C-alpha positions as CSV (number, residue, x, y, z in Angstrom):
1,X,-51.6,64.2,80.4
2,X,-48.2,63.6,81.9
3,X,-48.3,60.0,81.0
4,X,-49.4,60.8,77.4
5,X,-46.5,63.4,76.9
6,X,-43.9,60.9,78.3
7,X,-45.0,58.2,75.7
8,X,-45.0,60.8,72.9
9,X,-41.5,62.0,73.7
10,X,-40.2,58.4,73.9
11,X,-41.8,57.7,70.6
12,X,-39.9,60.8,69.0
13,X,-36.7,59.8,70.6
14,X,-36.9,56.2,69.2
15,X,-37.6,57.5,65.9
16,X,-34.6,59.7,65.9
17,X,-32.4,57.0,66.9
18,X,-33.8,54.7,64.1
19,X,-33.2,57.5,61.6
20,X,-29.5,58.0,62.7
21,X,-28.8,54.2,62.4
22,X,-30.5,53.8,59.1
23,X,-28.7,56.8,57.5
24,X,-25.4,55.4,58.7
25,X,-25.8,51.8,57.2
26,X,-27.2,53.2,53.9
27,X,-24.0,55.4,53.4
28,X,-21.9,52.3,53.9
29,X,-23.8,50.1,51.5
30,X,-23.8,53.0,48.9
31,X,-20.4,53.5,48.9
32,X,-19.7,49.7,47.9
33,X,-21.5,50.0,44.6
34,X,-19.9,51.0,41.4
35,X,-20.2,54.5,40.0
36,X,-23.4,54.5,37.9
37,X,-21.8,57.2,35.6
38,X,-19.0,54.6,34.5
39,X,-20.1,52.7,31.4
40,X,-19.7,48.8,31.8
41,X,-18.9,46.5,28.8
42,X,-22.1,44.9,27.7
43,X,-22.2,41.3,26.3
44,X,-24.9,39.0,25.2
45,X,-25.9,36.5,27.8
46,X,-25.7,33.4,25.4
47,X,-22.2,34.1,23.9
48,X,-19.1,32.3,25.4
49,X,-15.9,33.7,23.8
50,X,-13.3,31.0,23.0
51,X,-9.9,30.8,21.0
52,X,-10.1,30.3,17.3
53,X,-9.8,26.5,16.2
54,X,-6.5,26.0,14.3
55,X,-6.3,22.9,12.1
56,X,-5.4,21.7,8.7
57,X,-7.1,23.2,5.5
58,X,-8.2,20.5,3.3
59,X,-10.1,22.8,0.8
60,X,-7.2,23.3,-1.6
61,X,-5.9,19.9,-1.4
62,X,-9.6,18.5,-2.1
63,X,-10.3,20.8,-4.9
64,X,-7.0,19.8,-6.7
65,X,-7.5,16.1,-6.3
66,X,-11.1,15.5,-7.1
67,X,-10.7,16.8,-10.7
68,X,-7.7,14.3,-11.2
69,X,-9.5,11.2,-9.9
70,X,-11.5,9.2,-12.3
71,X,-14.3,6.6,-12.2
72,X,-13.3,3.2,-14.0
73,X,-15.9,0.9,-15.2
74,X,-14.5,-2.6,-16.1
75,X,-16.4,-5.0,-18.1
76,X,-15.6,-8.6,-17.6
77,X,-17.0,-11.8,-18.9
78,X,-17.7,-14.6,-16.5
79,X,-19.2,-18.0,-17.2
80,X,-22.4,-18.4,-15.0
81,X,-24.6,-21.3,-14.4
82,X,-28.3,-21.1,-15.4
83,X,-30.5,-23.5,-13.5
84,X,-33.6,-25.2,-14.8
85,X,-34.6,-26.6,-11.6
86,X,-36.5,-24.8,-8.7
87,X,-34.5,-26.7,-6.1
88,X,-31.2,-24.6,-6.4
89,X,-30.3,-25.4,-2.7
90,X,-30.2,-29.1,-3.4
91,X,-28.3,-28.5,-6.6
92,X,-25.6,-26.6,-4.9
93,X,-24.9,-29.5,-2.6
94,X,-25.6,-32.5,-5.0
95,X,-25.0,-31.0,-8.4
96,X,-27.3,-30.9,-11.4
97,X,-26.1,-32.5,-14.8
98,X,-29.0,-30.2,-16.6
99,X,-27.1,-27.0,-15.9
100,X,-26.9,-24.8,-18.8
101,X,-23.9,-22.1,-19.2
102,X,-23.8,-18.7,-20.7
103,X,-21.2,-16.0,-20.7
104,X,-22.5,-13.2,-18.9
105,X,-20.9,-9.6,-18.9
106,X,-20.0,-8.5,-15.4
107,X,-19.3,-4.9,-14.4
108,X,-16.8,-3.8,-11.9
109,X,-16.0,-0.3,-10.8
110,X,-12.9,1.3,-9.2
111,X,-11.1,4.5,-9.3
112,X,-8.0,6.0,-11.0
113,X,-5.7,9.0,-10.9
114,X,-4.5,11.0,-13.8
115,X,-0.7,11.5,-13.6
116,X,-0.3,13.3,-16.9
117,X,-2.2,16.0,-19.0
118,X,-2.2,13.6,-22.0
119,X,-4.2,11.0,-20.4
120,X,-2.1,8.5,-18.4
121,X,-3.9,7.1,-15.5
122,X,-2.6,4.9,-12.6
123,X,-4.8,2.4,-10.8
124,X,-4.7,-1.0,-9.1
125,X,-4.0,-4.1,-11.1
126,X,-7.1,-5.8,-9.4
127,X,-9.3,-3.1,-10.8
128,X,-8.3,-4.0,-14.6
129,X,-6.6,-7.3,-14.6
130,X,-9.4,-9.3,-16.1
131,X,-11.2,-6.5,-18.1
132,X,-12.2,-6.9,-21.7
133,X,-13.1,-3.3,-22.0
134,X,-12.6,-0.1,-19.8
135,X,-14.7,3.1,-19.7
136,X,-13.3,6.2,-17.9
137,X,-15.5,8.9,-16.7
138,X,-13.9,12.1,-15.8
139,X,-15.1,14.5,-12.9
140,X,-16.6,16.8,-15.6
141,X,-18.7,13.9,-16.8
142,X,-16.8,13.1,-19.9
143,X,-16.3,9.4,-20.9
144,X,-13.5,7.7,-22.8
145,X,-12.4,4.3,-23.6
146,X,-9.2,3.3,-22.2
147,X,-6.3,0.9,-23.0
148,X,-4.0,-1.0,-20.6
149,X,-0.4,0.0,-20.9
150,X,0.9,-2.3,-18.3
151,X,0.1,-4.4,-15.2
152,X,2.2,-5.4,-12.3
153,X,0.5,-8.0,-9.9
154,X,3.5,-7.9,-7.5
155,X,2.8,-4.3,-6.7
156,X,-0.8,-4.3,-7.6
157,X,-0.4,-1.4,-9.9
158,X,-1.6,-0.7,-13.5
159,X,-1.2,2.0,-16.1
160,X,-4.0,2.8,-18.5
161,X,-4.4,5.7,-21.1
162,X,-7.2,7.6,-22.5
163,X,-6.8,9.7,-25.8
164,X,-7.3,13.3,-24.8
165,X,-5.1,16.2,-23.7
166,X,-5.1,19.1,-21.2
167,X,-6.3,17.0,-18.3
168,X,-5.7,18.1,-14.7
169,X,-3.4,15.8,-13.0
170,X,-1.7,15.3,-9.6
171,X,2.0,15.8,-9.0
172,X,4.0,13.1,-7.1
173,X,4.8,13.8,-3.4
174,X,7.4,11.7,-1.4
175,X,6.1,8.9,0.7
176,X,9.2,8.7,2.5
177,X,8.7,12.0,4.0
178,X,5.2,10.9,5.2
179,X,5.0,10.9,9.0
180,X,2.7,8.9,11.2
181,X,0.0,11.2,12.5
182,X,0.2,13.4,9.3
183,X,-3.3,14.4,7.9
184,X,-4.2,12.8,4.6
185,X,-7.2,12.8,2.2
186,X,-8.6,9.8,0.4
187,X,-10.4,10.5,-2.8
188,X,-12.4,8.0,-5.0
189,X,-15.5,6.7,-6.1
190,X,-17.0,4.3,-3.4
191,X,-20.3,2.7,-4.2
192,X,-20.3,4.5,-7.5
193,X,-20.4,7.7,-5.8
194,X,-18.1,10.0,-7.8
195,X,-15.5,12.4,-6.3
196,X,-15.9,11.5,-2.7
197,X,-13.4,13.0,-0.1
198,X,-12.6,11.6,3.3
199,X,-9.9,12.5,5.8
200,X,-7.9,10.9,8.2
201,X,-4.2,10.4,9.5
202,X,-1.4,8.2,8.6
203,X,-1.8,5.4,11.2
204,X,1.4,3.4,10.4
205,X,3.8,2.8,7.5
206,X,5.4,-0.2,5.9
207,X,2.5,-2.6,6.7
208,X,2.5,-6.1,5.3
209,X,-1.2,-7.5,5.1
210,X,-0.4,-10.6,3.0
211,X,-3.1,-9.7,0.5
212,X,-1.2,-10.0,-2.8
213,X,-0.4,-13.7,-2.6
214,X,2.8,-13.7,-4.6
215,X,6.2,-14.7,-3.3
216,X,7.8,-11.8,-5.1
217,X,5.0,-9.3,-4.1
218,X,6.2,-6.0,-2.5
219,X,3.7,-5.2,0.4
220,X,4.6,-2.1,2.4
221,X,1.4,-0.2,2.7
222,X,0.6,3.2,4.2
223,X,-2.1,2.5,6.9
224,X,-4.6,5.3,7.4
225,X,-8.0,5.8,9.0
226,X,-9.4,7.7,6.2
227,X,-12.7,6.1,5.3
228,X,-12.3,3.9,2.2
229,X,-14.8,1.5,0.7
230,X,-15.6,-0.6,-2.4
231,X,-14.9,1.5,-5.5
232,X,-12.1,3.4,-3.8
233,X,-9.5,1.0,-5.2
234,X,-7.0,2.8,-7.5
235,X,-8.1,6.2,-6.0
236,X,-5.7,8.9,-4.5
237,X,-4.1,9.3,-1.1
238,X,-2.9,13.0,-0.9
239,X,-1.3,15.2,1.6
240,X,-2.7,18.7,2.7
241,X,-0.6,20.2,-0.1
242,X,-2.7,18.2,-2.6
243,X,0.4,15.9,-3.4
244,X,-0.1,12.3,-4.3
245,X,1.5,10.1,-1.7
246,X,-0.4,6.8,-2.4
247,X,-2.8,4.8,-4.1
248,X,-5.7,3.3,-2.2
249,X,-5.7,-0.4,-2.4
250,X,-7.5,-2.4,0.4
251,X,-9.3,-2.3,3.7
252,X,-9.2,-4.4,6.7
253,X,-12.8,-5.5,7.2
254,X,-14.8,-8.7,8.2
255,X,-17.9,-7.3,6.4
256,X,-16.5,-6.0,3.2
257,X,-17.0,-2.3,4.2
258,X,-14.8,0.1,6.1
259,X,-14.1,-0.9,9.6
260,X,-11.4,1.4,10.6
261,X,-8.3,0.7,8.6
262,X,-7.4,1.4,5.0
263,X,-4.1,0.7,3.1
264,X,-2.5,2.6,0.2
265,X,0.6,1.8,-1.9
266,X,3.4,4.4,-1.3
267,X,3.8,6.9,-4.1
268,X,7.6,6.1,-4.3
269,X,6.7,2.7,-5.5
270,X,3.9,3.9,-7.7
271,X,6.4,6.5,-9.7
272,X,9.0,3.8,-10.0
273,X,6.6,1.3,-11.6
274,X,5.0,3.9,-13.8
275,X,8.3,5.2,-15.1
276,X,9.3,1.6,-15.9
277,X,6.1,1.0,-18.0
278,X,6.5,4.3,-19.9
279,X,10.3,4.1,-20.5
280,X,10.8,0.2,-20.8
281,X,7.3,-1.5,-21.2
282,X,8.4,-3.9,-18.6
283,X,9.1,-3.7,-14.7
284,X,12.8,-3.3,-13.9
285,X,12.9,-5.2,-10.6
286,X,16.0,-4.9,-8.5
287,X,17.3,-7.7,-6.2
288,X,19.6,-7.6,-3.3
289,X,20.2,-11.3,-3.5
290,X,19.4,-12.4,0.1
291,X,16.8,-14.3,2.2
292,X,16.0,-12.4,5.5
293,X,13.6,-12.2,8.4
294,X,12.4,-9.9,10.9
295,X,13.9,-10.0,14.6
296,X,11.8,-10.3,17.6
297,X,13.0,-10.8,21.2
298,X,12.9,-14.6,21.2
299,X,14.9,-14.8,18.0
300,X,17.3,-12.2,19.2
301,X,17.9,-14.3,22.4
302,X,18.3,-17.4,20.2
303,X,21.0,-15.7,18.1
304,X,22.6,-13.8,20.8
305,X,21.8,-10.3,19.4
306,X,22.0,-7.3,21.7
307,X,19.1,-5.4,20.1
308,X,15.6,-6.3,18.8
309,X,16.3,-4.3,15.7
310,X,16.8,-4.6,11.9
311,X,16.4,-7.7,9.7
312,X,18.5,-10.8,10.0
313,X,20.2,-12.2,6.8
314,X,19.3,-16.0,6.8
315,X,21.0,-16.7,3.3
316,X,23.1,-15.1,0.7
317,X,22.6,-16.0,-3.0
318,X,25.9,-17.0,-4.5
319,X,27.3,-14.3,-6.9
320,X,24.4,-12.1,-6.0
321,X,24.4,-8.3,-5.3
322,X,24.7,-8.7,-1.6
323,X,27.4,-11.4,-1.8
324,X,29.5,-9.2,-4.2
325,X,29.4,-6.5,-1.8
326,X,30.6,-8.6,1.1
327,X,27.3,-9.1,3.0
328,X,27.2,-12.5,5.0
329,X,24.8,-14.8,6.5
330,X,24.1,-13.7,10.0
331,X,24.4,-10.0,9.4
332,X,21.8,-7.8,10.6
333,X,20.7,-5.0,8.2
334,X,19.5,-2.0,10.1
335,X,19.7,0.9,7.4
336,X,19.7,1.3,3.6
337,X,20.8,4.8,2.6
338,X,19.0,7.1,5.0
339,X,16.1,4.8,5.8
340,X,15.9,2.8,9.0
341,X,15.0,-0.8,8.4
342,X,13.1,-2.6,11.1
343,X,11.0,-4.9,9.1
344,X,10.8,-7.1,6.0
345,X,8.2,-4.6,4.3
346,X,10.5,-1.7,4.9
347,X,13.5,-3.4,3.1
348,X,11.2,-4.6,0.4
349,X,9.9,-1.2,-0.2
350,X,13.2,0.7,-0.5
351,X,14.6,-2.2,-2.9
352,X,11.3,-2.0,-4.9
353,X,11.9,1.7,-5.7
354,X,15.2,0.9,-7.2
355,X,16.4,-0.7,-10.7
356,X,19.1,-3.0,-11.5
357,X,22.3,-1.2,-11.6
358,X,21.4,1.4,-8.9
359,X,23.9,1.6,-6.1
360,X,22.7,1.7,-2.5
361,X,24.5,1.9,0.9
362,X,23.6,-1.0,3.3
363,X,24.4,-0.7,6.9
364,X,24.5,-3.9,9.0
365,X,25.8,-5.2,12.3
366,X,28.4,-8.0,12.3
367,X,29.8,-9.2,15.6
368,X,28.3,-6.1,17.3
369,X,30.1,-3.7,14.9
370,X,28.3,-1.5,12.3
371,X,29.6,-2.0,8.8
372,X,28.9,-0.2,5.6
373,X,28.4,-2.1,2.3
374,X,28.4,-0.6,-1.1
375,X,25.8,-2.7,-3.1
376,X,25.0,-2.6,-6.9
377,X,21.5,-4.2,-7.3
378,X,21.1,-6.6,-10.1
379,X,18.1,-8.1,-11.9
380,X,16.4,-11.5,-11.4
381,X,19.1,-12.9,-14.0
382,X,22.0,-11.8,-11.9
383,X,23.1,-8.9,-13.9
384,X,22.4,-5.1,-14.5
385,X,20.8,-5.4,-17.9
386,X,17.6,-3.9,-18.9
387,X,14.9,-6.7,-18.6
388,X,12.6,-7.1,-21.6
389,X,9.5,-9.3,-22.0
390,X,10.7,-12.9,-21.8
391,X,10.6,-15.2,-24.9
392,X,9.7,-18.1,-22.5
393,X,6.4,-16.9,-21.3
394,X,4.8,-19.9,-22.8
395,X,6.4,-22.0,-20.0
396,X,4.0,-20.1,-17.4
397,X,6.3,-20.1,-14.6
398,X,8.3,-17.7,-12.2
399,X,12.0,-18.8,-11.5
400,X,14.8,-17.9,-9.1
401,X,18.2,-19.0,-8.8
402,X,19.0,-21.5,-5.9
403,X,20.7,-20.6,-2.7
404,X,23.9,-21.9,-1.4
405,X,22.2,-23.7,1.4
406,X,19.9,-25.5,-1.1
407,X,23.0,-26.6,-3.0
408,X,24.7,-28.0,0.2
409,X,21.4,-29.9,1.3
410,X,20.7,-31.5,-2.1
411,X,24.4,-32.0,-2.9
412,X,24.0,-30.1,-6.3
413,X,26.1,-27.3,-7.8
414,X,23.5,-25.6,-10.0
415,X,19.9,-25.2,-11.0
416,X,17.0,-22.9,-11.5
417,X,14.1,-23.1,-9.0
418,X,10.4,-23.0,-10.2
419,X,8.8,-20.7,-7.5
420,X,5.4,-20.2,-9.1
421,X,3.3,-21.9,-11.7
422,X,0.5,-20.8,-13.7
423,X,-1.2,-22.3,-16.9
424,X,1.6,-23.1,-19.4
425,X,4.0,-25.8,-20.7
426,X,5.6,-26.6,-17.5
427,X,2.3,-27.2,-15.5
428,X,0.9,-29.3,-18.4
429,X,4.0,-31.4,-18.3
430,X,3.3,-32.2,-14.6
431,X,6.1,-30.1,-13.1
432,X,5.1,-28.7,-9.5
433,X,6.2,-25.6,-7.7
434,X,9.6,-26.2,-5.9
435,X,11.1,-28.2,-8.7
436,X,14.7,-27.2,-9.6
437,X,15.4,-27.5,-13.3
438,X,19.2,-28.6,-13.5
439,X,19.4,-29.8,-17.3
440,X,17.2,-29.4,-20.4
441,X,18.3,-31.8,-23.3
442,X,21.5,-32.4,-21.1
443,X,22.5,-28.6,-21.1
444,X,23.0,-27.2,-17.6
445,X,20.5,-24.6,-16.4
446,X,21.8,-22.0,-13.7
447,X,20.1,-18.9,-14.6
448,X,17.1,-17.4,-16.5
449,X,19.4,-16.4,-19.2
450,X,20.4,-20.2,-19.7
451,X,16.8,-20.9,-20.0
452,X,16.1,-18.3,-22.6
453,X,19.2,-19.4,-24.6
454,X,18.1,-23.0,-24.6
455,X,14.6,-22.3,-25.7
456,X,15.1,-19.5,-28.3
457,X,14.2,-20.3,-31.7
458,X,14.1,-24.1,-30.9
459,X,11.0,-26.2,-31.3
460,X,10.1,-30.0,-30.8
461,X,10.5,-31.9,-27.6
462,X,12.7,-31.1,-24.8
463,X,13.8,-33.5,-21.8
464,X,13.8,-31.5,-18.6
465,X,15.9,-33.2,-15.6
466,X,15.8,-31.8,-12.2
467,X,15.2,-32.4,-8.4
468,X,12.6,-31.5,-5.6
469,X,13.6,-30.0,-2.3
470,X,12.9,-33.5,-0.6
471,X,15.7,-34.9,-2.8
472,X,13.5,-36.7,-5.3
473,X,14.7,-36.5,-8.8
474,X,12.3,-36.2,-11.7
475,X,12.3,-36.2,-15.4
476,X,9.7,-34.4,-17.7
477,X,8.9,-34.4,-21.4
478,X,8.0,-31.1,-22.8
479,X,6.6,-30.5,-26.3
480,X,7.0,-27.0,-28.0
């Protein structure tokens, strides 16, 4: 009994000790918990809050633009071969005298941008240049026939018109204000899909991609990464305000479809060309009267230049705009008005937006000193007159005055150089590009005006005398 009582008391004592320890620890843990009466904020387990995304708003710009961009269908006639033989592959290699020919209509498509409520539309020259008829489809599905008002291969721009009124149109922006990295929209009709909008940024400015293939071409493209494909040519490039800043013209691609880069003609050039067509019926092209080249590090070292900057004046046309202003061979042009010049295309662009008679400020380094020149731009004939359609178009050539260096090298004192030939009287006579016309029927030729005066209202045969750049003199008979 004594043993049993001792065990029982020990058990009670142990239970009391355990109870005291348990109560003590429970109170400590309870004090660490929050008050259950205080309401905690409740959120859904699958929701993660984040800051609002801030970016450009394209909705208004897109809405303005799609109604002012049109679809252009050009019909062309092309002489196609029709085979009577199954073995076409061999015919391609060896020829087949049994070919038949027929004139088959070819349909090409592109885009255009309405620039006035009464139906004037700007597009690319290559969209309409060979067209026999043009059909315009508006965004509201209405269709119209269009006539060509003017074409300019040197800028790849054309102006066409449809007969209607109260059309939505885009207002001109300012491509000089466009910044690299700025958001832009491309709107056009790729693959015949009307009113297609893509977005990108301006990747570069004043790009020359050597696509126009004309010695007098102005190539100073806006490069973007907005998606552009076949059919977008002539479409709009707009900023986020919905202002027209360029006309889409080309892509850089090995397979004919978009591969990362597209190119647009700056709107400042577009506006100038369109105004010329509307006001004069002919492009009023301004000339500075110099030959120039870009400067790289090797050329800078060769010429002893302290900076790799600007464009270098190689030659100055005698009695041209630059010569009259005092610009010399060897000067380095770094700025025109408020525009920095660091490439050939940048200089071509700013001159291309001016007309003969316009006055510009040219800033150039000479002997490491910055000089300012007040230049009055001239036309291709060496004056500031309004240029109208030539009465010598039948000659089929583009001309320019010869430089002082050419005069020295060839030991001549005058002449007019043939820089480009197409089908016409001069090409038929056997004259080649680069020929310098010195005399026609013994009358000296030194300018385009001289040429016009000699040919105006005169018929019959002409004797043309001149010289090639290798010193070879030549004589050609020309019948009118």
